[in-house]
DSSP file (Angstrom, degrees, kcal/mol; ACC not computed):
  #  RESIDUE AA STRUCTURE BP1 BP2  ACC     N-H-->O    O-->H-N    N-H-->O    O-->H-N    TCO  KAPPA ALPHA  PHI   PSI    X-CA   Y-CA   Z-CA
    1    1 A M              0   0    0      0, 0.0     2,-0.3     0, 0.0     0, 0.0   0.000 360.0 360.0 360.0 136.6   -6.7   28.9  -94.9
    2    2 A K        -     0   0    0      1,-0.1     2,-0.8     2,-0.0     0, 0.0  -0.531 360.0-125.6 -78.3 136.9   -7.6   25.2  -94.6
    3    3 A N     >  -     0   0    0     -2,-0.3     4,-0.8     1,-0.2     3,-0.2  -0.751  23.8-174.1 -82.8 107.4   -5.2   22.6  -96.4
    4    4 A L  T  4 S+     0   0    0     -2,-0.8    -1,-0.2     1,-0.2    -2,-0.0   0.779  78.3  58.9 -76.5 -27.8   -7.5   20.6  -98.6
    5    5 A M  T  > S+     0   0    0      1,-0.2     4,-0.8     2,-0.2    -1,-0.2   0.836 102.8  52.0 -70.6 -31.7   -4.8   18.1  -99.7
    6    6 A A  H  > S+     0   0    0     -3,-0.2     4,-2.7     1,-0.2     5,-0.2   0.853  97.3  69.1 -74.1 -33.3   -4.0   17.0  -96.1
    7    7 A S  H  X S+     0   0    0     -4,-0.8     4,-2.4     1,-0.2     5,-0.2   0.907  97.4  46.8 -56.4 -53.4   -7.6   16.2  -95.2
    8    8 A P  H  > S+     0   0    0      0, 0.0     4,-2.6     0, 0.0    -1,-0.2   0.919 115.3  47.3 -62.2 -40.7   -8.1   13.1  -97.5
    9    9 A F  H  X S+     0   0    0     -4,-0.8     4,-2.8     2,-0.2    -2,-0.2   0.920 111.7  49.9 -65.4 -41.4   -4.8   11.5  -96.4
   10   10 A R  H  X S+     0   0    0     -4,-2.7     4,-2.0     1,-0.2    -1,-0.2   0.880 111.4  49.2 -63.2 -35.8   -5.6   12.2  -92.7
   11   11 A D  H  X S+     0   0    0     -4,-2.4     4,-2.5    -5,-0.2    -2,-0.2   0.907 110.9  50.3 -67.1 -42.7   -9.0   10.6  -93.2
   12   12 A L  H  X S+     0   0    0     -4,-2.6     4,-2.4    -5,-0.2    -2,-0.2   0.916 111.0  49.0 -61.4 -44.5   -7.4    7.6  -94.9
   13   13 A N  H  X S+     0   0    0     -4,-2.8     4,-2.0     1,-0.2    -1,-0.2   0.894 112.4  47.6 -61.8 -42.8   -4.9    7.2  -92.1
   14   14 A R  H  X S+     0   0    0     -4,-2.0     4,-2.0     2,-0.2    -1,-0.2   0.868 110.7  50.9 -68.1 -36.5   -7.6    7.4  -89.5
   15   15 A M  H  X S+     0   0    0     -4,-2.5     4,-2.2     2,-0.2    -2,-0.2   0.896 109.4  53.1 -62.8 -41.7   -9.8    4.9  -91.4
   16   16 A Q  H  X S+     0   0    0     -4,-2.4     4,-2.3     2,-0.2    -2,-0.2   0.882 108.4  48.5 -60.2 -43.5   -6.7    2.5  -91.6
   17   17 A R  H  X S+     0   0    0     -4,-2.0     4,-2.2     1,-0.2    -1,-0.2   0.906 112.2  49.5 -68.9 -39.4   -6.2    2.7  -87.8
   18   18 A Q  H  X S+     0   0    0     -4,-2.0     4,-2.2     1,-0.2    -2,-0.2   0.882 110.3  49.6 -62.8 -39.1   -9.9    2.0  -87.2
   19   19 A F  H  X S+     0   0    0     -4,-2.2     4,-2.4     2,-0.2     5,-0.2   0.900 112.2  48.5 -66.9 -40.4   -9.8   -0.9  -89.6
   20   20 A D  H  X S+     0   0    0     -4,-2.3     4,-2.0     1,-0.2    -2,-0.2   0.882 112.4  49.3 -67.4 -37.0   -6.6   -2.3  -87.7
   21   21 A D  H  < S+     0   0    0     -4,-2.2    -2,-0.2     1,-0.2    -1,-0.2   0.873 114.1  45.5 -69.9 -34.7   -8.4   -1.8  -84.4
   22   22 A L  H  < S+     0   0    0     -4,-2.2    -2,-0.2    -5,-0.2    -1,-0.2   0.900 128.5  22.3 -77.2 -38.5  -11.4   -3.6  -85.6
   23   23 A F  H  < S-     0   0    0     -4,-2.4    -2,-0.2    -5,-0.2    -3,-0.2   0.495 105.4-123.7-102.6  -7.0   -9.8   -6.6  -87.3
   24   24 A G     <  -     0   0    0     -4,-2.0     2,-0.2    -5,-0.2    -3,-0.1   0.295  27.5 -80.6  74.3 153.0   -6.5   -6.7  -85.5
   25   25 A E        -     0   0    0      1,-0.1     2,-0.2    -4,-0.1    -5,-0.0  -0.572  53.3 -90.9 -89.0 155.3   -3.1   -6.6  -87.0
   26   26 A S        +     0   0    0     -2,-0.2     2,-0.3     0, 0.0    -1,-0.1  -0.399  63.6 148.5 -64.2 123.8   -1.5   -9.7  -88.5
   27   27 A A        -     0   0    0     -2,-0.2    63,-0.3    63,-0.1     2,-0.3  -0.973  32.2-138.7-153.0 164.1    0.5  -11.5  -85.9
   28   28 A S        -     0   0    0     -2,-0.3     2,-0.4    61,-0.1    63,-0.2  -0.820  28.2 -97.0-127.2 170.5    1.5  -15.1  -85.0
   29   29 A F        +     0   0    0     61,-0.4    42,-0.1    -2,-0.3    61,-0.1  -0.707  38.2 174.8 -84.4 128.9    1.8  -17.2  -81.9
   30   30 A Q        -     0   0    0     -2,-0.4    63,-0.0    63,-0.1    59,-0.0  -0.910  28.2-131.4-139.9 110.0    5.3  -17.4  -80.4
   31   31 A P        -     0   0    0      0, 0.0     2,-0.2     0, 0.0    17,-0.1  -0.292  20.2-125.4 -60.5 136.9    5.5  -19.3  -77.0
   32   32 A S  E     -A   47   0A   0     15,-0.5    15,-2.4    -2,-0.0     2,-0.3  -0.554  29.6-158.5 -78.0 152.9    7.5  -17.4  -74.3
   33   33 A V  E     -A   46   0A   0     13,-0.2     2,-0.4    -2,-0.2    13,-0.2  -0.983  17.3-160.6-137.8 144.6   10.4  -19.4  -72.8
   34   34 A D  E     -A   45   0A   0     11,-2.1    11,-2.4    -2,-0.3     2,-0.5  -0.980  13.9-160.7-119.0 138.9   12.4  -19.4  -69.5
   35   35 A V  E     -A   44   0A   0     -2,-0.4     2,-0.4     9,-0.2     9,-0.2  -0.981   9.6-176.3-125.9 121.7   15.7  -21.2  -69.5
   36   36 A E  E     -A   43   0A   0      7,-3.1     7,-2.8    -2,-0.5     2,-0.6  -0.914  19.0-143.4-120.9 144.9   17.4  -22.2  -66.3
   37   37 A E  E     -A   42   0A   0     -2,-0.4     5,-0.2     5,-0.2     2,-0.2  -0.918  24.1-178.4-105.9 124.4   20.7  -23.8  -65.6
   38   38 A K        -     0   0    0      3,-2.9     3,-0.1    -2,-0.6     0, 0.0  -0.536  43.4 -92.5-107.2 175.8   20.7  -26.3  -62.7
   39   39 A D  S    S+     0   0    0      1,-0.2     3,-0.1    -2,-0.2    -1,-0.0   0.886 121.6  14.9 -58.2 -42.6   23.6  -28.3  -61.2
   40   40 A N  S    S+     0   0    0      1,-0.1    83,-2.3    85,-0.1     2,-0.3   0.241 129.3  17.8-127.1  12.1   23.0  -31.3  -63.4
   41   41 A H  E     - B   0 122A   0     81,-0.3    -3,-2.9    -3,-0.1     2,-0.4  -0.981  64.5-112.3-168.9 165.6   20.7  -30.1  -66.2
   42   42 A Y  E     -AB  37 121A   0     79,-3.0    79,-2.7    -2,-0.3     2,-0.5  -0.878  28.7-154.6-100.0 138.0   19.2  -27.2  -68.2
   43   43 A L  E     -AB  36 120A   0     -7,-2.8    -7,-3.1    -2,-0.4     2,-0.4  -0.971   8.6-171.3-120.6 127.2   15.5  -26.6  -67.8
   44   44 A L  E     -AB  35 119A   0     75,-2.7    75,-2.6    -2,-0.5     2,-0.5  -0.959   2.6-168.3-117.7 133.4   13.4  -24.9  -70.5
   45   45 A R  E     -AB  34 118A   0    -11,-2.4   -11,-2.1    -2,-0.4     2,-0.4  -0.991   2.6-167.2-125.3 120.3    9.7  -23.9  -69.8
   46   46 A F  E     -AB  33 117A   0     71,-2.7    71,-2.3    -2,-0.5     2,-0.6  -0.925  16.9-139.1-109.9 132.5    7.5  -22.8  -72.7
   47   47 A D  E     +AB  32 116A   0    -15,-2.4   -15,-0.5    -2,-0.4    69,-0.2  -0.818  35.6 158.2 -89.8 120.2    4.1  -21.1  -72.1
   48   48 A M    >   +     0   0    0     67,-4.2     3,-2.0    -2,-0.6    67,-0.1  -0.342  12.7 179.4-141.3  60.2    1.7  -22.7  -74.6
   49   49 A P  T 3  S+     0   0    0      0, 0.0     3,-0.1     0, 0.0    66,-0.0  -0.386  74.1  19.0 -64.4 139.9   -1.8  -22.2  -73.4
   50   50 A G  T 3  S+     0   0    0      1,-0.3     2,-0.5    21,-0.0    22,-0.4   0.424  93.8 122.5  82.8   2.0   -4.4  -23.6  -75.8
   51   51 A V    <   -     0   0    0     -3,-2.0    -1,-0.3    20,-0.1     2,-0.3  -0.805  58.8-133.3 -96.3 137.1   -1.8  -25.9  -77.6
   52   52 A K    >   -     0   0    0     -2,-0.5     3,-2.3    18,-0.4    18,-0.2  -0.631  16.1-121.8 -86.2 145.3   -2.7  -29.5  -77.6
   53   53 A K  G >  S+     0   0    0      1,-0.3     3,-1.5    -2,-0.3    -1,-0.1   0.856 112.6  57.5 -54.4 -38.0    0.0  -32.0  -76.7
   54   54 A G  G 3  S+     0   0    0      1,-0.3    -1,-0.3     3,-0.0    -3,-0.0   0.550  99.8  61.1 -71.2  -7.4   -0.3  -33.8  -80.0
   55   55 A D  G <  S+     0   0    0     -3,-2.3    15,-1.1    15,-0.1     2,-0.4   0.299  88.4  88.3 -99.5   8.7    0.4  -30.5  -81.8
   56   56 A I  E <   -D   69   0B   0     -3,-1.5     2,-0.4    13,-0.2    13,-0.2  -0.892  54.7-171.5-110.4 135.4    3.8  -30.1  -80.3
   57   57 A K  E     -D   68   0B   0     11,-3.2    11,-2.6    -2,-0.4     2,-0.5  -0.980   3.4-165.3-126.0 136.1    7.0  -31.6  -81.9
   58   58 A I  E     +D   67   0B   0     -2,-0.4     2,-0.3     9,-0.2     9,-0.2  -0.980  14.4 172.8-119.5 126.6   10.5  -31.7  -80.1
   59   59 A E  E     -D   66   0B   0      7,-2.8     7,-3.0    -2,-0.5     2,-0.4  -0.969  19.3-162.4-132.9 152.8   13.6  -32.4  -82.2
   60   60 A L  E     +D   65   0B   0     -2,-0.3     2,-0.4     5,-0.2     5,-0.2  -0.982  21.4 159.9-134.1 119.2   17.3  -32.4  -81.5
   61   61 A Q  E >   -D   64   0B   0      3,-1.9     3,-1.5    -2,-0.4    -2,-0.0  -0.974  69.5  -9.2-143.3 126.4   19.7  -32.3  -84.4
   62   62 A D  T 3  S-     0   0    0     -2,-0.4     3,-0.1     1,-0.3    -1,-0.1   0.907 128.3 -55.7  53.9  45.0   23.4  -31.2  -84.4
   63   63 A N  T 3  S+     0   0    0      1,-0.2    36,-3.2    35,-0.1     2,-0.6   0.637 111.4 124.5  64.7  17.5   23.0  -29.9  -80.8
   64   64 A V  E <   -DE  61  98B   0     -3,-1.5    -3,-1.9    34,-0.2     2,-0.5  -0.928  49.5-154.3-112.7 118.2   20.1  -27.6  -81.9
   65   65 A L  E     -DE  60  97B   0     32,-3.2    32,-2.6    -2,-0.6     2,-0.5  -0.787  13.9-170.3 -89.7 128.5   16.9  -28.1  -79.9
   66   66 A T  E     -DE  59  96B   0     -7,-3.0    -7,-2.8    -2,-0.5     2,-0.5  -0.979  11.0-168.5-127.0 126.8   13.8  -27.2  -81.9
   67   67 A I  E     +DE  58  95B   0     28,-2.9    28,-2.6    -2,-0.5     2,-0.3  -0.963  21.5 164.7-107.4 121.5   10.3  -26.9  -80.5
   68   68 A S  E     +DE  57  94B   0    -11,-2.6   -11,-3.2    -2,-0.5     2,-0.3  -0.887   7.4 115.8-133.3 163.2    7.6  -26.6  -83.1
   69   69 A G  E     -DE  56  93B   0     24,-1.8    24,-2.2    -2,-0.3     2,-0.4  -0.990  47.3 -91.4 169.4-160.0    3.8  -26.9  -83.3
   70   70 A E  E     - E   0  92B   0    -15,-1.1     2,-0.6    -2,-0.3   -18,-0.4  -0.992   9.8-149.0-148.9 137.4    0.6  -25.1  -83.9
   71   71 A R  E     - E   0  91B   0     20,-2.6    20,-2.8    -2,-0.4     2,-0.3  -0.950  31.4-150.9 -99.8 115.8   -2.0  -23.3  -81.8
   72   72 A R        -     0   0    0     -2,-0.6     2,-0.8   -22,-0.4    -2,-0.0  -0.665  13.9-125.2 -96.1 142.8   -5.3  -23.9  -83.6
   73   73 A D        -     0   0    0     -2,-0.3    17,-0.0     1,-0.1    -1,-0.0  -0.780  27.3-178.1 -85.9 113.5   -8.3  -21.6  -83.6
   74   74 A E        +     0   0    0     -2,-0.8    -1,-0.1     2,-0.1     2,-0.1   0.361  36.0 125.3 -94.5   4.4  -11.1  -23.7  -82.4
   75   75 A R        -     0   0    0      1,-0.1     2,-0.5    -3,-0.0    -2,-0.1  -0.363  58.6-129.5 -69.9 142.0  -13.8  -21.2  -82.6
   76   76 A E        -     0   0    0     -2,-0.1     2,-0.5     1,-0.0    -1,-0.1  -0.804  16.0-134.0 -93.0 132.0  -16.9  -22.1  -84.7
   77   77 A E        -     0   0    0     -2,-0.5     2,-0.4     3,-0.0     5,-0.1  -0.702  27.8-179.6 -86.2 125.8  -18.0  -19.6  -87.3
   78   78 A K        -     0   0    0     -2,-0.5     3,-0.5     3,-0.2    -2,-0.0  -0.945  34.4-121.2-122.4 151.4  -21.8  -19.0  -87.2
   79   79 A D  S    S+     0   0    0     -2,-0.4    -1,-0.1     1,-0.2    -2,-0.0   0.828 111.3  41.2 -59.1 -31.9  -23.6  -16.7  -89.6
   80   80 A K  S    S+     0   0    0     -3,-0.0     2,-0.3     2,-0.0    -1,-0.2   0.684 102.3  83.6 -92.6 -14.8  -25.1  -14.5  -86.9
   81   81 A D        +     0   0    0     -3,-0.5     2,-0.4     2,-0.0    -3,-0.2  -0.624  53.3 176.7 -87.7 144.2  -21.9  -14.4  -84.8
   82   82 A R        -     0   0    0     -2,-0.3     2,-0.6    -5,-0.1    -3,-0.0  -0.996  30.0-121.9-143.2 141.7  -19.1  -12.0  -85.4
   83   83 A T        -     0   0    0     -2,-0.4     3,-0.2     1,-0.2    -2,-0.0  -0.716  19.3-171.7 -84.4 124.9  -15.9  -11.3  -83.6
   84   84 A I  S    S-     0   0    0     -2,-0.6     2,-0.3     1,-0.3    -1,-0.2   0.917  74.6  -1.1 -74.8 -49.8  -15.5   -7.7  -82.4
   85   85 A R        -     0   0    0    -62,-0.1     2,-0.4   -61,-0.0    -1,-0.3  -0.997  60.0-170.0-147.2 139.2  -12.0   -8.0  -81.3
   86   86 A S        +     0   0    0     -2,-0.3    -3,-0.0    -3,-0.2     0, 0.0  -0.947  15.2 162.5-137.9 114.6   -9.5  -10.9  -81.2
   87   87 A E        +     0   0    0     -2,-0.4     2,-0.3   -63,-0.1    -1,-0.1   0.440  49.8  97.7-106.2  -6.5   -6.2  -10.5  -79.3
   88   88 A R        -     0   0    0    -59,-0.0     2,-0.4     1,-0.0   -59,-0.1  -0.650  68.1-136.4 -85.3 140.0   -5.2  -14.2  -79.0
   89   89 A F        -     0   0    0     -2,-0.3     2,-0.3   -61,-0.1   -61,-0.1  -0.759  21.6-177.6-102.4 146.3   -2.8  -15.4  -81.7
   90   90 A Y        +     0   0    0     -2,-0.4   -61,-0.4   -63,-0.3     2,-0.2  -0.841  29.8  73.9-128.3 163.1   -3.0  -18.7  -83.6
   91   91 A G  E    S-E   71   0B   0    -20,-2.8   -20,-2.6    -2,-0.3     2,-0.2  -0.721  77.4 -31.2 130.0-171.1   -0.9  -20.4  -86.1
   92   92 A V  E     -E   70   0B   0    -22,-0.2     2,-0.3    -2,-0.2   -22,-0.2  -0.583  54.1-173.4 -81.9 140.1    2.3  -22.4  -86.5
   93   93 A F  E     -E   69   0B   0    -24,-2.2   -24,-1.8    -2,-0.2     2,-0.3  -0.908  11.1-174.3-132.5 161.9    5.3  -21.6  -84.3
   94   94 A Q  E     -E   68   0B   0     -2,-0.3     2,-0.4   -26,-0.2   -26,-0.2  -0.935   0.7-176.2-156.3 129.8    8.9  -22.7  -84.1
   95   95 A R  E     -E   67   0B   0    -28,-2.6   -28,-2.9    -2,-0.3     2,-0.4  -1.000   8.7-168.2-130.6 131.0   11.6  -22.0  -81.5
   96   96 A S  E     -E   66   0B   0     -2,-0.4     2,-0.4   -30,-0.2   -30,-0.2  -0.944   5.7-176.6-122.6 142.2   15.3  -23.1  -81.9
   97   97 A F  E     -E   65   0B   0    -32,-2.6   -32,-3.2    -2,-0.4     2,-0.7  -0.986  23.1-136.8-140.1 127.0   18.1  -23.1  -79.3
   98   98 A T  E     -E   64   0B   0     -2,-0.4   -34,-0.2   -34,-0.2   -35,-0.1  -0.726  29.5-140.0 -83.5 117.8   21.7  -24.2  -79.8
   99   99 A L        -     0   0    0    -36,-3.2     3,-0.1    -2,-0.7     4,-0.1  -0.487  16.1-111.8 -79.0 149.1   22.7  -26.3  -76.8
  100  100 A P        -     0   0    0      0, 0.0     3,-0.2     0, 0.0    -1,-0.1  -0.299  41.7 -91.1 -70.4 162.1   26.1  -25.9  -75.1
  101  101 A P  S    S+     0   0    0      0, 0.0   -38,-0.0     0, 0.0    22,-0.0  -0.360 102.8  55.7 -70.3 156.3   28.6  -28.9  -75.4
  102  102 A G  S    S+     0   0    0      1,-0.3    22,-2.5    21,-0.1     2,-0.3   0.841  74.3 130.8  89.3  34.4   28.5  -31.4  -72.6
  103  103 A I  B     -F  123   0C   0     20,-0.3     2,-1.1    -3,-0.2    -1,-0.3  -0.815  62.0-122.4-114.8 158.5   24.9  -32.5  -72.7
  104  104 A K    >   -     0   0    0     18,-3.0     3,-2.0    -2,-0.3    19,-0.0  -0.766  32.0-179.8 -96.8  87.9   23.4  -36.0  -72.7
  105  105 A A  G >  S+     0   0    0     -2,-1.1     3,-1.1     1,-0.3    -1,-0.2   0.850  76.9  57.3 -59.8 -34.8   21.3  -35.7  -75.9
  106  106 A E  G 3  S+     0   0    0      1,-0.2    -1,-0.3    -3,-0.1    -2,-0.0   0.493 103.4  55.0 -78.3  -1.1   19.9  -39.1  -75.7
  107  107 A Q  G <  S+     0   0    0     -3,-2.0    -1,-0.2    15,-0.1    -2,-0.2   0.110  71.1 138.3-119.5  23.3   18.4  -38.5  -72.2
  108  108 A L    <   -     0   0    0     -3,-1.1     2,-0.4    13,-0.1    13,-0.2  -0.409  33.1-165.8 -62.9 140.7   16.3  -35.4  -72.9
  109  109 A E  E     -C  120   0A   0     11,-2.0    11,-3.0    -2,-0.1     2,-0.4  -0.979   6.8-167.7-130.0 148.9   12.9  -35.5  -71.2
  110  110 A A  E     -C  119   0A   0     -2,-0.4     2,-0.3     9,-0.2     9,-0.2  -0.994   6.7-174.6-139.3 145.8    9.8  -33.5  -71.7
  111  111 A D  E     -C  118   0A   0      7,-2.7     7,-3.4    -2,-0.4     2,-0.4  -0.997   5.7-164.2-138.0 137.5    6.5  -33.0  -69.9
  112  112 A Y  E     +C  117   0A   0     -2,-0.3     2,-0.3     5,-0.2     5,-0.2  -0.978  26.5 138.0-127.8 118.4    3.4  -31.0  -70.9
  113  113 A R  E >   +C  116   0A   0      3,-1.8     3,-1.1    -2,-0.4    -2,-0.1  -0.953  63.2   9.7-157.9 146.0    0.6  -29.9  -68.5
  114  114 A D  T 3  S-     0   0    0     -2,-0.3   -66,-0.1     1,-0.2     3,-0.1   0.871 128.6 -56.8  58.4  41.8   -1.5  -27.0  -67.7
  115  115 A G  T 3  S+     0   0    0      1,-0.2   -67,-4.2   -64,-0.1     2,-0.5   0.622 113.8 110.9  74.1   7.5   -0.3  -25.2  -70.9
  116  116 A V  E <   -BC  47 113A   0     -3,-1.1    -3,-1.8   -69,-0.2     2,-0.5  -0.973  54.5-152.6-123.8 127.9    3.4  -25.4  -70.0
  117  117 A L  E     -BC  46 112A   0    -71,-2.3   -71,-2.7    -2,-0.5     2,-0.5  -0.860  11.2-162.9 -96.9 124.6    6.0  -27.5  -71.8
  118  118 A H  E     -BC  45 111A   0     -7,-3.4    -7,-2.7    -2,-0.5     2,-0.5  -0.938   6.8-175.3-108.9 125.6    8.9  -28.5  -69.6
  119  119 A V  E     -BC  44 110A   0    -75,-2.6   -75,-2.7    -2,-0.5     2,-0.5  -0.987   6.5-162.5-125.0 123.6   12.1  -29.8  -71.3
  120  120 A A  E     -BC  43 109A   0    -11,-3.0   -11,-2.0    -2,-0.5   -77,-0.2  -0.928   1.7-167.8-108.3 123.1   15.0  -31.1  -69.2
  121  121 A V  E     -B   42   0A   0    -79,-2.7   -79,-3.0    -2,-0.5   -13,-0.1  -0.944  18.3-142.3-110.8 105.8   18.5  -31.4  -70.9
  122  122 A P  E     -B   41   0A   0      0, 0.0   -18,-3.0     0, 0.0   -81,-0.3  -0.403  10.2-134.3 -72.6 144.4   20.8  -33.4  -68.7
  123  123 A K  B     -F  103   0C   0    -83,-2.3     2,-0.3   -20,-0.3   -20,-0.3  -0.635  24.7-104.3 -91.5 154.3   24.4  -32.3  -68.4
  124  124 A I        -     0   0    0    -22,-2.5     2,-0.1    -2,-0.2    -1,-0.0  -0.640  47.2-103.4 -73.3 135.8   27.3  -34.8  -68.7
  125  125 A E        -     0   0    0     -2,-0.3     2,-0.4     1,-0.1    -1,-0.1  -0.343  32.8-129.1 -63.7 133.6   28.7  -35.3  -65.1
  126  126 A V        -     0   0    0      1,-0.1     2,-0.2    -2,-0.1    -1,-0.1  -0.729  26.2-112.0 -84.7 133.2   31.9  -33.5  -64.7
  127  127 A A        -     0   0    0     -2,-0.4     2,-0.2     1,-0.1    -1,-0.1  -0.432  28.4-138.0 -67.9 134.4   34.7  -35.6  -63.3
  128  128 A T        -     0   0    0     -2,-0.2     2,-0.2     1,-0.1    -1,-0.1  -0.614  21.3-114.6 -85.4 149.1   35.7  -34.7  -59.8
  129  129 A S        -     0   0    0     -2,-0.2     2,-0.3     2,-0.0    -1,-0.1  -0.573  32.1-171.5 -89.4 153.4   39.4  -34.7  -58.9
  130  130 A Q        -     0   0    0     -2,-0.2     2,-0.4     2,-0.0     0, 0.0  -0.973  23.9-114.4-139.7 157.6   40.9  -37.1  -56.5
  131  131 A Q        -     0   0    0     -2,-0.3     2,-0.5     1,-0.0    -2,-0.0  -0.782  26.4-149.1 -95.6 135.2   44.3  -37.4  -54.8
  132  132 A I        -     0   0    0     -2,-0.4     2,-0.2     0, 0.0    -2,-0.0  -0.901   9.4-135.8-108.3 126.3   46.4  -40.5  -55.7
  133  133 A K        -     0   0    0     -2,-0.5     2,-0.7     1,-0.0     0, 0.0  -0.524  16.0-127.2 -76.3 142.7   48.8  -42.0  -53.2
  134  134 A I        +     0   0    0     -2,-0.2     2,-0.2     2,-0.0    -1,-0.0  -0.824  46.9 157.8 -92.8 121.7   52.2  -43.0  -54.4
  135  135 A G        -     0   0    0     -2,-0.7     3,-0.1     1,-0.0     0, 0.0  -0.624  56.5 -87.7-132.0-173.0   52.7  -46.6  -53.4
  136  136 A E        -     0   0    0     -2,-0.2    -2,-0.0     1,-0.1    -1,-0.0   0.741  62.7-144.5 -68.4 -26.5   54.7  -49.7  -54.2
  137  137 A G        -     0   0    0      2,-0.1    -1,-0.1     4,-0.1     2,-0.1   0.021  35.5 -44.6  76.9 169.7   52.3  -50.8  -56.8
  138  138 A K  S >> S-     0   0    0      1,-0.1     3,-1.0     2,-0.1     4,-0.8  -0.413  73.0 -91.8 -74.3 151.7   51.3  -54.3  -57.6
  139  139 A A  T 34 S-     0   0    0      1,-0.3    -1,-0.1     2,-0.1    -2,-0.1  -0.411 107.7  -0.4 -65.5 127.6   54.0  -56.8  -57.9
  140  140 A G  T 3> S+     0   0    0     -2,-0.2     4,-2.3    -3,-0.1    -1,-0.3   0.204 104.3 104.2  80.9 -16.5   55.3  -57.1  -61.5
  141  141 A F  H <> S+     0   0    0     -3,-1.0     4,-2.4     2,-0.2    -2,-0.1   0.957  85.6  37.5 -59.5 -57.5   52.8  -54.5  -62.8
  142  142 A W  H  X S+     0   0    0     -4,-0.8     4,-3.1     2,-0.2     6,-0.3   0.876 114.4  57.3 -68.1 -36.1   55.3  -51.6  -63.2
  143  143 A D  H  >>S+     0   0    0      1,-0.2     5,-2.6     2,-0.2     4,-0.6   0.956 112.1  40.5 -62.2 -46.4   58.1  -54.0  -64.3
  144  144 A K  H ><5S+     0   0    0     -4,-2.3     3,-0.9     3,-0.2    -1,-0.2   0.934 116.3  50.7 -66.7 -40.3   56.0  -55.3  -67.2
  145  145 A L  H 3<5S+     0   0    0     -4,-2.4    -2,-0.2     1,-0.2    -1,-0.2   0.878 117.7  38.6 -66.1 -35.0   54.6  -51.8  -68.0
  146  146 A L  H 3<5S-     0   0    0     -4,-3.1    -1,-0.2    -5,-0.1    -2,-0.2   0.355 113.3-114.8 -94.8   4.3   58.1  -50.3  -68.0
  147  147 A G  T <<5 +     0   0    0     -3,-0.9     2,-0.2    -4,-0.6    -3,-0.2   0.811  61.7 150.7  66.4  32.6   59.7  -53.2  -69.8
  148  148 A R      < -     0   0    0     -5,-2.6    -1,-0.2    -6,-0.3     4,-0.1  -0.579  53.3-125.3 -91.7 161.8   62.0  -54.2  -66.9
  149  149 A D        -     0   0    0     -2,-0.2     3,-0.1     2,-0.1    -1,-0.1   0.174  58.3 -89.4 -93.1  21.0   63.1  -57.6  -66.4
  150  150 A G  S    S+     0   0    0      1,-0.3     2,-0.3    -7,-0.1    -7,-0.1   0.356  90.4 123.4  94.1  -8.5   61.9  -57.8  -62.8
  151  151 A K        -     0   0    0      1,-0.1    -1,-0.3    -8,-0.1    -2,-0.1  -0.669  68.3-107.4 -89.8 137.3   65.1  -56.5  -61.1
  152  152 A K        -     0   0    0     -2,-0.3     2,-0.4     1,-0.1    -1,-0.1  -0.370  35.9-107.0 -65.3 144.0   64.8  -53.5  -58.9
  153  153 A D    >   -     0   0    0      1,-0.1     3,-1.0    -2,-0.1    -1,-0.1  -0.608  22.1-146.5 -74.1 125.9   66.2  -50.3  -60.3
  154  154 A K  T 3  S+     0   0    0     -2,-0.4    -1,-0.1     1,-0.3    -2,-0.1   0.739  93.6  63.7 -71.0 -23.6   69.4  -49.5  -58.4
  155  155 A A  T 3         0   0    0      1,-0.3    -1,-0.3    -3,-0.0    -2,-0.0   0.710 360.0 360.0 -69.6 -22.0   68.9  -45.8  -58.7
  156  156 A A    <         0   0    0     -3,-1.0    -1,-0.3     0, 0.0    -2,-0.2   0.488 360.0 360.0 -82.0 360.0   65.8  -46.0  -56.6
């Protein structure tokens, strides 16, 4: 015996899937990013095809780097034209990254070309160690520094 109650729901589900296929599901544009650590900086690369340079904003606040902007739909709507399928995403986007300590925030640089945003975050130079020779020192320097009256220490 055929189940009559299942048929209307099955048909509605099928119709919903067809509707989603025809008009696409709701989604937003979110640029992909690669993050690399180099010897003296971090390099972030964002894929942003179709985004205009003027629609991108880069901010750094409290060691959080935020890239935001908008990918606009530039298509013209004409009465006789209709979109059958659209898989490209448009809209406002925002990506935020907490940067590690030891960066030169005032020296961030960015470049945008061919749909790729490059952001370079310089690192603070790490002090290298050096060996110090023990010598006689400058005349009078250590005496003044150590509060001596200029006479050689007899224990030395």
